[in-house]
N, C-alpha and C positions, 0 to 999 in steps of 0.2 A: 725462362722457357728455353729448352734446347731445340735447335732448329737445324735440320740437315737437308741440304739441297740434294734432290734426286732428279735433276733435270739434265738433259743432254748438253746444254750450253747456257752460258750467261755472258752477255756482252757488256764489257766495262767501257764507259765513255772517257776519252781523254779530256774532253770538255763536256761537263754535264749538260743534259737536255733540259730546257725550260719546260715547266709544267704548271698547270693550275689545278687546285684541288678543293673539294668541299668536304667538310667533316660531318660524319653521321654517327649517332649514338643509338644503339639498339634499332637500327634501320630507319631512324628519323633524322632529318637534317638538324644539326646542332645550331646552325644559323643560316641565313641566306648568303653569307659572305663567301667569296672565292679567295683563296690564298695562293701565293706563289711558292713554288718549290723547284727543286732541281733533281732530276733522275740521275743517279750515279752509275747504276748498272741495271740491266733488264734481262729477263728471259720471257718465254711465252706465258709463264704462270706466276711471275713475281718480279719485284724490283726492290732496289734499295734507293731511298729518296731522302734528300735533305729537306726538312720542313722548318719553317720559322718558329719562333717562340709561341705563336698562337695555338699550336697543337698541344702544348704542354699541359694546359688545364684539363684536357680530355684523356690523357694517357692512362689514367687509372680507371677509366670506364670499362664496364664489363665487355661490351662489344663495340669496339672502335673501328669504324670503316672510313675509307676515303674514296671519293669518286675523283679519279685523276684524268685530266685531259692534256694530251701532248701530241707532238708531231715528231716522228722519227725520220721521215723522209719528205713525203708530200701529203699524206692523208692524216687528218685529225683523228686520233684514237681516244675514246672515252671508255674507261674501265672502272669497275668497282672492285675494291679489295679490302681485306682485313689487315689491320696493323698487328703484326705478330711479335714484334720486338721494337724497342727504341732505346737510344742512348743519347745523352746530351753531347752536343758538338757545337762549339763556339756559342753563337747567340741563339741557336735553335736545337733541332734534334735530327739524328739520323734514324730513319725508320725502315724496317723490313716489312714489305707488303706482299701478301699472297693474293693474287687476282682471282676473283670468282671464276668458276668454270664457265667459260663462254667460248665455244669452239671458233666462232667467227673472229673473236678478238685474238685468240691464239694464232690463227692463220694470218691475220692482218699484221700482227707484230713480227712474225717470221718473214713475211713478204717485204715489209718496210725495212727490216734490218738487212735483208739481202740486197735490196736496192741501194740502201745507204752505204753498205760496205763496198759494193761494186763501184760506186762513185768515188769513195775514199781511195780505193786501189788505183783507179784511173788517174785521180788527181796526183797521187804520189808518184806514179810513173811519169806524168808530164813534168813534174818538178825535177825529176832526175835527168830528164832529157836535155 
């Protein structure tokens, strides 16, 4: 599947963000388990995430979704998204996820990224002083 990003920005993390996710097939939970992942980059409407090997058995499903829970700065964000691409990476998979249209989630991601970036800039200024 060809995928073209048409968003204003995408923030790439130097150190990936820890996340938990649940797997859904056709809108139904695949299991009650939560899995660990790492968010590699994010925008208000999508992300690239490293998922462990457990997602592999579901990648051929017609509608594969994940409910991702993560913290960018201080607030826990929970968002549902469609897995639109995947490729093997090490012992797991790198996945592209388009987040479902949820205006409050879009705004929360933007606000949290602004706060996080502001703190990073301040910390780097203090290190230089």
